[in-house]
Backbone as ProteinMPNN parsed JSONL, in Angstrom:
{"seq_chain_A": "XXXXXXXXXXXXXXXXXXXXXXXXXXXXXXXXXXXXXXXXXXXXXXXXXXXXXXXXXXXXXXXXXXXXXXXXXXXXXXXXXXXXXXXXXXXXXXXXXXXXXXXXXXXXXXXXXXXXXXXXXXXXXXXXXXXXXXXXXXXXXXXXXXXXXXXXXXXXXXXXXXXXXXXXXXXXXXXXXXXX", "coords_chain_A": {"N_chain_A": [[-12.769, -36.24, -45.675], [-12.402, -33.977, -43.075], [-10.081, -31.297, -42.512], [-8.194, -31.147, -39.484], [-7.729, -28.815, -36.862], [-4.97, -27.953, -34.832], [-4.71, -27.944, -31.239], [-3.161, -25.825, -30.366], [-3.291, -24.03, -32.53], [-6.02, -23.449, -32.503], [-6.209, -22.225, -29.964], [-4.59, -19.98, -30.407], [-6.029, -18.627, -32.436], [-8.423, -18.133, -31.048], [-7.462, -16.5, -28.989], [-6.583, -14.265, -30.475], [-9.035, -13.407, -31.517], [-10.522, -12.787, -29.159], [-8.82, -10.826, -28.109], [-9.05, -8.824, -30.085], [-11.786, -8.182, -29.852], [-11.858, -7.269, -27.188], [-10.134, -5.039, -27.384], [-11.551, -3.377, -29.173], [-13.834, -2.944, -27.632], [-12.835, -1.597, -25.347], [-11.855, 0.717, -26.484], [-14.171, 1.829, -27.555], [-15.851, 2.189, -25.334], [-14.593, 3.882, -23.591], [-13.23, 2.781, -21.408], [-10.61, 1.995, -19.149], [-7.755, 0.401, -20.567], [-7.182, -3.128, -20.307], [-4.581, -3.751, -19.527], [-3.88, -1.621, -17.967], [-5.338, -1.777, -15.704], [-5.391, -2.852, -12.304], [-5.862, -5.698, -10.854], [-5.294, -6.502, -8.269], [-5.45, -4.336, -6.646], [-6.533, -2.647, -3.706], [-9.775, -1.805, -2.379], [-11.474, 1.033, -0.965], [-11.817, 0.682, 2.514], [-11.069, -1.946, 2.567], [-9.037, -4.553, 3.966], [-5.977, -6.24, 4.911], [-4.434, -8.796, 6.673], [-7.887, -9.975, 6.806], [-8.648, -9.886, 9.402], [-8.843, -8.277, 12.683], [-6.823, -5.391, 13.508], [-5.493, -5.74, 15.954], [-5.444, -8.541, 16.169], [-3.839, -9.223, 13.976], [-1.455, -7.65, 14.116], [-0.918, -7.524, 16.765], [-1.927, -6.691, 20.087], [-2.225, -3.373, 21.424], [0.273, -1.977, 23.476], [1.721, -0.286, 26.298], [2.33, 3.227, 25.684], [5.307, 4.202, 23.911], [8.397, 5.881, 24.623], [10.251, 8.437, 22.89], [12.978, 7.809, 23.021], [13.07, 5.056, 22.889], [12.683, 4.317, 20.321], [13.545, 4.127, 16.784], [15.043, 6.261, 14.319], [13.826, 7.106, 11.139], [15.41, 7.714, 8.223], [16.078, 9.293, 5.084], [15.942, 7.049, 2.371], [14.127, 7.539, 0.309], [11.679, 8.458, 1.267], [9.093, 10.66, 2.05], [8.287, 12.81, 4.682], [5.534, 14.087, 6.4], [5.416, 15.651, 8.81], [3.798, 17.473, 10.391], [3.702, 18.259, 13.04], [6.102, 19.396, 13.523], [8.149, 18.247, 14.991], [9.52, 16.086, 14.187], [8.451, 13.665, 14.843], [7.119, 11.866, 13.201], [9.11, 10.484, 11.963], [9.986, 8.709, 13.77], [9.983, 5.378, 14.95], [9.453, 1.789, 15.301], [12.14, -0.568, 14.737], [11.242, -2.643, 13.03], [9.004, -1.533, 11.68], [10.29, 0.537, 10.349], [11.987, -0.916, 8.612], [10.071, -2.206, 6.977], [8.782, 0.02, 5.856], [10.863, 1.088, 4.353], [11.198, -0.946, 2.475], [8.692, -0.757, 1.242], [8.908, 1.795, 0.166], [10.809, 1.351, -1.859], [9.3, -0.336, -3.537], [7.272, 1.411, -4.289], [8.74, 3.302, -5.738], [9.616, 1.703, -7.835], [7.189, 1.121, -9.049], [6.048, 3.657, -9.626], [8.094, 5.728, -10.943], [8.513, 8.535, -10.668], [7.492, 9.218, -8.223], [7.319, 9.316, -4.628], [7.162, 7.487, -1.519], [5.01, 8.65, 1.016], [4.83, 9.539, 4.35], [2.358, 10.318, 6.502], [1.737, 10.175, 9.126], [3.246, 8.677, 11.906], [4.786, 7.613, 14.665], [3.034, 8.774, 17.453], [3.263, 11.287, 19.541], [1.645, 13.094, 20.704], [-0.745, 12.058, 21.406], [-3.098, 11.84, 19.708], [-4.603, 9.913, 18.539], [-6.842, 7.036, 18.75], [-7.519, 5.367, 21.923], [-6.247, 2.815, 22.033], [-4.248, 2.825, 20.069], [-1.727, 1.797, 17.775], [0.03, 3.653, 16.924], [1.094, 4.991, 19.085], [3.099, 3.379, 19.95], [4.88, 3.416, 17.919], [4.467, 1.55, 15.957], [2.745, 1.786, 13.863], [1.72, 3.393, 10.815], [0.512, 6.031, 8.74], [0.08, 6.244, 5.358], [0.683, 7.621, 2.077], [1.109, 8.753, -1.285], [3.748, 10.814, -2.645], [2.73, 12.568, -4.533], [0.182, 12.778, -3.749], [-2.001, 11.513, -4.944], [-5.114, 10.25, -4.999], [-6.003, 8.1, -6.5], [-4.007, 6.253, -6.586], [-3.919, 4.93, -4.203], [-5.177, 2.403, -3.719], [-3.519, 0.593, -5.053], [-1.179, 1.2, -3.694], [-1.801, 0.162, -1.167], [-1.807, -2.58, -1.758], [0.878, -2.868, -2.451], [1.974, -2.396, 0.048], [1.275, -4.713, 1.399], [2.853, -6.509, -0.053], [5.305, -5.536, 0.757], [5.557, -6.558, 3.251], [4.104, -5.676, 5.47], [2.333, -6.202, 8.492], [-0.348, -5.705, 8.895], [-2.678, -4.164, 6.819], [-4.668, -1.48, 5.888], [-6.901, 0.051, 3.867], [-7.922, 2.806, 4.611], [-9.374, 5.26, 4.074], [-10.238, 7.69, 1.494], [-7.984, 9.253, 1.609], [-5.682, 8.097, 2.707], [-3.602, 5.192, 3.495], [-3.509, 2.886, 6.088], [-0.993, 1.289, 7.899], [0.491, -1.39, 9.796], [2.702, -3.082, 12.124], [3.935, -6.086, 13.759], [5.293, -6.449, 17.117]], "CA_chain_A": [[-12.228, -36.043, -44.353], [-12.157, -32.563, -42.793], [-8.789, -31.072, -41.846], [-8.315, -30.818, -38.051], [-6.824, -27.784, -36.352], [-4.332, -28.338, -33.576], [-5.138, -27.162, -30.063], [-2.364, -24.599, -30.34], [-3.86, -23.148, -33.545], [-7.321, -23.005, -31.99], [-5.945, -21.282, -28.869], [-4.069, -18.742, -30.999], [-7.147, -17.949, -33.102], [-9.325, -17.671, -30.005], [-6.789, -15.374, -28.337], [-6.633, -13.11, -31.379], [-10.428, -12.959, -31.589], [-10.857, -12.144, -27.889], [-8.026, -9.59, -28.027], [-9.649, -7.828, -30.978], [-13.054, -7.753, -29.25], [-11.544, -6.448, -26.007], [-9.564, -3.775, -27.818], [-12.606, -2.523, -29.717], [-14.729, -2.574, -26.533], [-12.214, -0.601, -24.48], [-11.785, 1.988, -27.209], [-15.518, 2.362, -27.743], [-16.529, 2.522, -24.08], [-13.67, 4.707, -22.792], [-12.837, 2.043, -20.22], [-9.163, 1.815, -19.221], [-7.291, -0.856, -21.137], [-6.967, -4.146, -19.287], [-3.207, -3.718, -19.047], [-3.721, -0.527, -17.012], [-6.069, -2.11, -14.488], [-4.633, -3.662, -11.366], [-6.87, -6.466, -10.135], [-4.91, -6.711, -6.876], [-5.616, -3.085, -5.898], [-7.547, -2.636, -2.654], [-10.852, -0.824, -2.429], [-11.613, 1.712, 0.323], [-12.409, -0.162, 3.537], [-10.506, -3.296, 2.517], [-7.872, -4.768, 4.828], [-5.294, -7.519, 4.779], [-5.478, -9.786, 6.537], [-9.229, -9.463, 7.084], [-8.847, -9.87, 10.854], [-8.636, -6.964, 13.295], [-5.42, -4.987, 13.627], [-4.944, -6.364, 17.164], [-5.167, -9.95, 15.878], [-2.773, -9.348, 12.975], [-0.203, -6.995, 14.52], [-0.766, -7.596, 18.215], [-2.621, -5.663, 20.862], [-1.427, -2.212, 21.821], [0.837, -1.967, 24.815], [1.874, 1.094, 26.769], [3.034, 4.114, 24.749], [6.766, 4.216, 24.03], [9.036, 7.195, 24.549], [11.098, 8.662, 21.713], [14.287, 7.166, 23.201], [12.966, 3.618, 22.642], [12.384, 4.141, 18.903], [14.615, 4.475, 15.859], [14.707, 7.334, 13.384], [13.843, 6.704, 9.736], [15.99, 8.79, 7.416], [16.322, 9.008, 3.666], [15.231, 5.915, 1.779], [13.093, 7.957, -0.631], [10.408, 8.646, 1.97], [8.765, 12.038, 2.415], [7.556, 12.84, 5.945], [4.699, 15.286, 6.5], [5.93, 16.376, 9.972], [2.949, 18.613, 10.724], [3.962, 18.674, 14.42], [7.429, 20.058, 13.513], [8.99, 17.619, 16.016], [10.102, 14.907, 13.547], [7.857, 12.464, 15.449], [6.726, 10.917, 12.162], [10.293, 9.713, 11.577], [10.293, 7.795, 14.866], [9.224, 4.129, 14.806], [10.195, 0.578, 15.662], [12.985, -1.035, 13.626], [10.458, -3.457, 12.091], [8.226, -0.636, 10.83], [11.248, 1.23, 9.472], [12.407, -1.857, 7.57], [8.956, -2.414, 6.046], [8.559, 1.262, 5.107], [11.935, 1.21, 3.367], [10.82, -1.875, 1.403], [7.546, -0.167, 0.543], [9.439, 2.921, -0.606], [11.402, 0.79, -3.069], [8.223, -0.823, -4.402], [6.604, 2.606, -4.832], [9.646, 3.874, -6.744], [9.592, 0.821, -8.986], [5.873, 1.227, -9.686], [5.878, 5.035, -10.122], [9.448, 6.278, -10.806], [8.537, 9.959, -10.307], [6.739, 9.379, -6.981], [7.916, 8.744, -3.423], [6.266, 7.153, -0.421], [4.823, 9.783, 1.932], [4.308, 9.161, 5.661], [1.662, 11.476, 7.081], [1.712, 9.991, 10.579], [3.826, 7.429, 12.414], [4.695, 7.676, 16.123], [2.196, 9.889, 17.905], [3.625, 11.691, 20.898], [0.639, 14.04, 21.203], [-1.92, 11.265, 21.749], [-4.222, 12.289, 18.895], [-5.312, 8.742, 18.011], [-7.67, 6.319, 19.724], [-6.866, 4.896, 23.148], [-5.436, 1.614, 21.818], [-3.561, 2.982, 18.783], [-0.336, 1.346, 17.651], [0.85, 4.839, 16.653], [1.775, 5.37, 20.337], [4.257, 2.497, 20.101], [5.713, 3.508, 16.725], [4.252, 0.355, 15.15], [1.761, 2.068, 12.818], [1.958, 4.593, 10.0], [-0.463, 6.372, 7.711], [0.897, 6.518, 4.177], [0.124, 7.997, 0.789], [2.213, 8.988, -2.216], [4.184, 12.211, -2.61], [1.875, 13.386, -5.392], [-1.117, 12.753, -3.072], [-2.998, 11.081, -5.92], [-5.945, 9.233, -4.34], [-6.216, 6.93, -7.362], [-2.889, 5.325, -6.385], [-3.958, 4.343, -2.873], [-5.515, 0.979, -3.758], [-2.29, -0.123, -5.425], [-0.249, 1.405, -2.576], [-2.161, -0.812, -0.133], [-1.317, -3.887, -2.205], [2.343, -2.826, -2.333], [2.281, -2.513, 1.482], [1.206, -6.152, 1.697], [4.058, -7.088, -0.651], [6.464, -5.076, 1.535], [5.614, -7.32, 4.493], [3.371, -5.096, 6.596], [1.532, -7.24, 9.128], [-1.762, -5.363, 8.713], [-2.845, -3.062, 5.872], [-6.064, -1.054, 5.855], [-7.186, 1.201, 2.99], [-8.856, 3.418, 5.555], [-10.277, 6.195, 3.398], [-9.726, 8.209, 0.222], [-6.803, 10.103, 1.806], [-4.48, 7.376, 3.13], [-3.583, 3.774, 3.836], [-2.946, 2.655, 7.43], [-0.208, 0.052, 7.977], [1.063, -1.632, 11.114], [3.571, -4.258, 12.238], [4.04, -6.717, 15.08], [6.425, -6.015, 17.937]], "C_chain_A": [[-11.9, -34.556, -44.173], [-10.786, -32.395, -42.145], [-9.033, -30.667, -40.388], [-7.297, -29.754, -37.681], [-6.221, -28.259, -35.036], [-4.869, -27.469, -32.441], [-4.414, -25.82, -30.011], [-2.925, -23.582, -31.337], [-5.205, -22.596, -33.079], [-7.129, -21.974, -30.885], [-5.449, -19.946, -29.406], [-5.189, -17.95, -31.649], [-8.132, -17.383, -32.083], [-8.743, -16.453, -29.292], [-6.833, -14.125, -29.191], [-8.037, -12.534, -31.459], [-10.819, -12.202, -30.315], [-10.098, -10.83, -27.748], [-8.603, -8.486, -28.88], [-10.949, -7.293, -30.392], [-12.787, -6.861, -28.051], [-11.006, -5.093, -26.404], [-10.657, -2.856, -28.34], [-13.57, -2.089, -28.621], [-14.115, -1.488, -25.662], [-12.105, 0.739, -25.173], [-13.153, 2.627, -27.288], [-16.133, 2.85, -26.442], [-15.708, 3.408, -23.164], [-13.368, 4.09, -21.425], [-11.331, 1.875, -20.292], [-8.807, 0.445, -19.777], [-7.003, -1.846, -20.021], [-5.563, -4.098, -18.712], [-2.986, -2.615, -18.022], [-4.478, -0.782, -15.715], [-5.191, -2.959, -13.592], [-5.626, -4.441, -10.511], [-6.543, -6.674, -8.659], [-5.122, -5.464, -6.028], [-6.754, -3.207, -4.886], [-8.636, -1.617, -2.996], [-10.947, -0.184, -1.05], [-12.353, 0.789, 1.298], [-11.846, -1.571, 3.583], [-9.263, -3.369, 3.396], [-7.249, -6.124, 4.569], [-4.318, -7.693, 5.934], [-6.828, -9.2, 6.971], [-9.564, -9.453, 8.568], [-8.688, -8.446, 11.38], [-7.138, -6.654, 13.34], [-4.764, -5.668, 14.826], [-4.609, -7.833, 16.929], [-3.972, -10.112, 14.946], [-1.435, -8.804, 13.458], [0.043, -7.053, 16.017], [-1.446, -6.433, 18.898], [-1.666, -4.54, 21.24], [-0.952, -2.379, 23.256], [0.94, -0.52, 25.283], [2.622, 1.94, 25.737], [4.544, 4.082, 24.998], [7.285, 5.642, 23.948], [9.923, 7.25, 23.302], [12.416, 7.894, 21.819], [14.255, 5.666, 22.922], [12.689, 3.293, 21.182], [13.598, 4.487, 18.057], [14.115, 5.54, 14.902], [14.811, 6.806, 11.951], [14.322, 7.892, 8.913], [16.108, 8.338, 5.967], [15.387, 7.976, 3.101], [14.102, 6.331, 0.852], [11.722, 8.108, -0.008], [10.255, 10.116, 2.337], [7.946, 11.977, 3.702], [6.803, 14.16, 6.059], [5.166, 16.203, 7.634], [5.116, 17.621, 10.308], [3.181, 19.122, 12.147], [5.253, 19.482, 14.547], [8.347, 19.522, 14.61], [9.742, 16.408, 15.48], [9.563, 13.604, 14.134], [7.499, 11.419, 14.386], [7.9, 10.098, 11.636], [10.643, 8.663, 12.628], [9.381, 6.57, 14.797], [10.057, 2.958, 15.299], [11.079, 0.178, 14.479], [12.205, -1.839, 12.586], [9.633, -2.575, 11.151], [9.153, 0.101, 9.866], [11.662, 0.323, 8.309], [11.307, -2.039, 6.523], [8.659, -1.15, 5.232], [9.636, 1.461, 4.044], [11.676, 0.265, 2.183], [9.694, -1.294, 0.562], [7.991, 1.002, -0.328], [10.056, 2.44, -1.917], [10.357, 0.291, -4.053], [7.47, 0.342, -5.052], [7.446, 3.19, -5.956], [9.665, 3.025, -8.011], [8.277, 0.961, -9.766], [5.67, 2.589, -10.35], [7.217, 5.762, -9.954], [9.52, 7.749, -10.366], [7.895, 10.247, -8.953], [7.497, 8.749, -5.821], [6.829, 8.381, -2.426], [6.189, 8.36, 0.504], [4.189, 9.268, 3.221], [3.662, 10.407, 6.261], [1.6, 11.388, 8.599], [2.379, 8.669, 10.904], [3.676, 7.483, 13.936], [3.935, 8.929, 16.516], [2.528, 10.208, 19.347], [2.588, 12.62, 21.518], [-0.694, 13.372, 21.536], [-3.194, 11.749, 21.043], [-5.039, 11.131, 18.324], [-6.15, 8.105, 19.109], [-6.849, 5.739, 20.86], [-5.906, 3.728, 22.922], [-4.663, 1.655, 20.501], [-2.119, 2.482, 18.831], [0.589, 2.502, 17.274], [1.633, 5.244, 17.911], [3.009, 4.52, 20.606], [5.201, 2.58, 18.909], [5.586, 2.28, 15.835], [3.243, 0.566, 14.033], [2.15, 3.337, 12.075], [0.774, 4.777, 9.053], [0.349, 6.84, 6.516], [0.048, 6.904, 2.974], [1.307, 8.119, -0.17], [2.534, 10.476, -2.23], [3.34, 13.121, -3.494], [0.444, 13.468, -4.857], [-2.263, 12.422, -4.015], [-3.844, 9.974, -5.294], [-6.192, 7.991, -5.204], [-5.106, 5.899, -7.217], [-3.012, 4.535, -5.086], [-4.311, 2.857, -2.848], [-4.311, 0.121, -4.1], [-1.258, 0.025, -4.308], [-0.538, 0.403, -1.456], [-1.65, -2.204, -0.508], [0.213, -3.947, -2.107], [2.765, -2.958, -0.87], [2.222, -3.971, 1.928], [2.469, -6.832, 1.175], [5.315, -6.713, 0.126], [6.564, -5.773, 2.886], [4.949, -6.674, 5.69], [2.479, -6.19, 7.179], [0.035, -6.969, 9.03], [-1.83, -4.123, 7.837], [-4.33, -2.759, 5.771], [-6.192, 0.185, 4.973], [-8.315, 1.949, 3.684], [-9.866, 4.359, 4.906], [-9.596, 6.748, 2.155], [-8.486, 9.083, 0.375], [-5.544, 9.334, 2.188], [-4.726, 5.885, 3.355], [-2.908, 3.658, 5.197], [-2.213, 1.315, 7.4], [0.303, -0.132, 9.385], [1.846, -2.937, 11.106], [3.51, -4.816, 13.651], [5.234, -6.141, 15.82], [7.686, -6.697, 17.48]], "O_chain_A": [[-11.215, -33.954, -45.0], [-10.367, -33.224, -41.337], [-9.973, -29.928, -40.097], [-6.15, -29.788, -38.129], [-6.897, -28.895, -34.228], [-5.414, -26.39, -32.674], [-5.003, -24.801, -29.649], [-3.023, -22.397, -31.018], [-5.486, -21.41, -33.245], [-7.816, -20.952, -30.871], [-5.847, -18.893, -28.909], [-5.298, -16.742, -31.443], [-8.62, -16.265, -32.249], [-9.456, -15.486, -29.026], [-7.094, -13.036, -28.682], [-8.214, -11.316, -31.467], [-11.379, -11.108, -30.384], [-10.668, -9.828, -27.316], [-8.645, -7.331, -28.456], [-11.194, -6.087, -30.427], [-13.414, -5.812, -27.905], [-11.39, -4.085, -25.811], [-10.691, -1.676, -27.988], [-14.082, -0.971, -28.67], [-14.809, -0.547, -25.276], [-12.244, 1.784, -24.538], [-13.285, 3.837, -27.108], [-16.871, 3.835, -26.448], [-16.126, 3.654, -22.033], [-13.264, 4.794, -20.42], [-10.798, 1.637, -21.376], [-9.478, -0.547, -19.49], [-6.625, -1.453, -18.917], [-5.372, -4.375, -17.529], [-2.007, -2.659, -17.277], [-4.274, -0.072, -14.73], [-4.34, -3.705, -14.075], [-6.173, -3.902, -9.549], [-7.436, -6.992, -7.874], [-4.987, -5.527, -4.806], [-7.798, -3.793, -5.172], [-8.432, -0.701, -3.792], [-10.543, -0.796, -0.061], [-13.375, 0.195, 0.955], [-12.11, -2.314, 4.528], [-8.534, -2.39, 3.554], [-7.904, -7.04, 4.073], [-3.463, -6.835, 6.156], [-6.896, -8.065, 7.444], [-10.663, -9.047, 8.948], [-8.428, -7.521, 10.612], [-6.301, -7.55, 13.224], [-3.623, -6.122, 14.74], [-3.598, -8.322, 17.432], [-3.178, -11.038, 15.11], [-0.395, -9.425, 13.235], [1.114, -6.666, 16.483], [-1.528, -5.331, 18.355], [-0.458, -4.743, 21.36], [-1.682, -2.857, 24.124], [0.305, 0.367, 24.711], [3.457, 1.419, 24.999], [4.998, 3.952, 26.135], [6.693, 6.499, 23.291], [10.29, 6.217, 22.742], [12.916, 7.385, 20.817], [15.309, 5.058, 22.737], [12.482, 2.131, 20.834], [14.564, 5.069, 18.551], [12.911, 5.698, 14.701], [15.782, 6.134, 11.602], [13.697, 8.952, 8.917], [16.222, 7.147, 5.677], [14.179, 8.024, 3.328], [13.189, 5.538, 0.624], [10.709, 7.909, -0.679], [11.177, 10.734, 2.868], [7.013, 11.18, 3.805], [7.375, 15.227, 5.838], [5.297, 17.41, 7.432], [5.678, 18.701, 10.491], [2.895, 20.283, 12.44], [5.472, 20.166, 15.546], [9.216, 20.24, 15.104], [10.506, 15.773, 16.207], [10.162, 12.546, 13.938], [7.57, 10.219, 14.65], [7.692, 9.111, 10.931], [11.508, 7.819, 12.395], [8.171, 6.693, 14.612], [11.22, 3.118, 15.667], [10.792, 0.549, 13.341], [12.475, -1.729, 11.39], [9.572, -2.843, 9.951], [8.822, 0.266, 8.692], [11.683, 0.755, 7.156], [11.58, -2.027, 5.323], [8.321, -1.239, 4.052], [9.347, 1.951, 2.952], [11.907, 0.632, 1.031], [9.734, -1.332, -0.668], [7.495, 1.171, -1.442], [9.848, 3.052, -2.965], [10.501, 0.471, -5.262], [7.081, 0.266, -6.217], [6.919, 3.534, -7.014], [9.723, 3.553, -9.121], [8.27, 0.921, -10.996], [5.187, 2.677, -11.479], [7.448, 6.361, -8.904], [10.504, 8.154, -9.748], [7.765, 11.411, -8.573], [8.226, 7.774, -6.001], [5.716, 8.905, -2.482], [7.199, 9.02, 0.747], [3.134, 8.635, 3.188], [4.327, 11.416, 6.497], [1.433, 12.4, 9.28], [2.114, 7.657, 10.256], [2.558, 7.407, 14.446], [4.168, 10.009, 15.974], [2.127, 9.49, 20.263], [2.641, 12.904, 22.715], [-1.656, 14.045, 21.905], [-4.213, 12.028, 21.676], [-6.068, 11.36, 17.687], [-6.166, 8.571, 20.247], [-5.626, 5.634, 20.764], [-4.857, 3.664, 23.562], [-4.448, 0.612, 19.884], [-1.394, 2.715, 19.798], [1.81, 2.346, 17.303], [2.731, 5.789, 17.798], [3.867, 4.901, 21.403], [6.22, 1.889, 18.884], [6.485, 1.99, 15.046], [2.913, -0.382, 13.32], [2.808, 4.226, 12.616], [0.131, 3.817, 8.631], [1.201, 7.72, 6.638], [-1.13, 6.56, 2.874], [2.396, 7.625, 0.126], [1.695, 11.302, -1.87], [3.245, 14.32, -3.233], [-0.404, 14.144, -5.44], [-3.356, 12.977, -3.903], [-3.346, 8.869, -5.079], [-6.554, 6.939, -4.677], [-5.256, 4.771, -7.686], [-2.281, 3.565, -4.888], [-3.779, 2.123, -2.016], [-4.105, -0.943, -3.516], [-0.537, -0.926, -4.006], [0.392, -0.144, -0.862], [-1.12, -2.92, 0.341], [0.769, -4.974, -1.72], [3.795, -3.563, -0.575], [3.033, -4.407, 2.745], [3.083, -7.636, 1.877], [6.28, -7.477, 0.156], [7.554, -5.598, 3.596], [5.202, -7.081, 6.824], [1.934, -7.01, 6.44], [-0.766, -7.902, 9.077], [-1.124, -3.144, 8.081], [-5.149, -3.66, 5.591], [-5.652, 1.243, 5.297], [-9.494, 1.754, 3.387], [-11.067, 4.265, 5.16], [-8.497, 6.32, 1.804], [-7.98, 9.606, -0.618], [-4.44, 9.852, 2.018], [-5.857, 5.401, 3.399], [-1.86, 4.261, 5.431], [-2.759, 0.319, 6.925], [0.528, 0.845, 10.1], [1.686, -3.778, 10.22], [3.103, -4.143, 14.598], [6.072, -5.446, 15.245], [8.754, -6.464, 18.047]]}, "name": "protein", "num_of_chains": 1, "seq": "XXXXXXXXXXXXXXXXXXXXXXXXXXXXXXXXXXXXXXXXXXXXXXXXXXXXXXXXXXXXXXXXXXXXXXXXXXXXXXXXXXXXXXXXXXXXXXXXXXXXXXXXXXXXXXXXXXXXXXXXXXXXXXXXXXXXXXXXXXXXXXXXXXXXXXXXXXXXXXXXXXXXXXXXXXXXXXXXXXXX"}
């Protein structure tokens, strides 16, 4: 009679074998270790949900004036403010709340990095005709170190932060938006 191995013993041996093979493959092929990969990271052009921005966050309405928006201060967020008017700090309360959540997730993921908002409310009408930036419901974000390799994970963190629509638009930023 042959001795039988328990399922637990077989699973342990199989796990050790696979782990050894994976370790030797990653070392030999200069592929990042599996623990450093993030399978949830977005790829450029990916969006969540996969519907249009108008379907997920609502159609654009008339542009809002500065007096109808709130100011986002502190919260570990860096604002680009290329207009020198602080317009990028102006937004709806819902967007502010979600950006503050996202800032916390960024800090937890990369302790030395902060969330960076490159564009939020657009008072100069530089976006498309139906842009949610005119209502303070959209923002373009990156990280303070401007590392493009972090953007796929940043997009996933934006989903976790409760953004209503997330779009990894290009290699320079992630576009996020919220409902009214």
